[in-house]
Residue, then its C-alpha position, 0 to 999 in steps of 0.5 A: v494446346l497439349l502435345v503428347e509425344a512418344d520417345n520411341d516412335k517409329v512411325r512419325t518422322q522428325d520432319k513430321a514432328n517439326d512440321t507439327k510443332a511449327r504449326l502450333k501457337d506459342g505457349y503450347v504444352s509438350k510432354v514426351l512419354k518415356e518408353a512409349n511408341h506411336t501405336a500404343f496411343a491407339q491400343i495396338d499391342v501386336e502386329d495382328d492388331l495393325p490395320i495396315k501392315l507397313p514396315n514402320f508400323i510393324d517396327d513401332v508395334n514391336a518397339t515396346t512390350i505390352e507392359q510398357k504400352n499399358a504404362q504409356r496409356t496410364e501416363t497418357c491419361t495422367v498427363v491429359l487430366a493434369f493438363l485439363r485441370s491446369v486449364v480449368l483450375g488455372 
């Protein structure tokens, strides 16, 4: 199992993060992306892209620049591909 987290996540609370980790089996791989946020995983760049206008989502979408979001998406793909290679190739 691969767990990818954003270091600047304004949506997920620490309690939610702890609950997620508690449900994972030992041996999971965890990666924390720097200058990353929750909404960029969904390719949400500006407030108008938000399907729900809750304060924590608005704060999150504004927490990083579009350039940082694009870098996060590239790094997310890199992390996922590296994980898959490690699983397939050992």
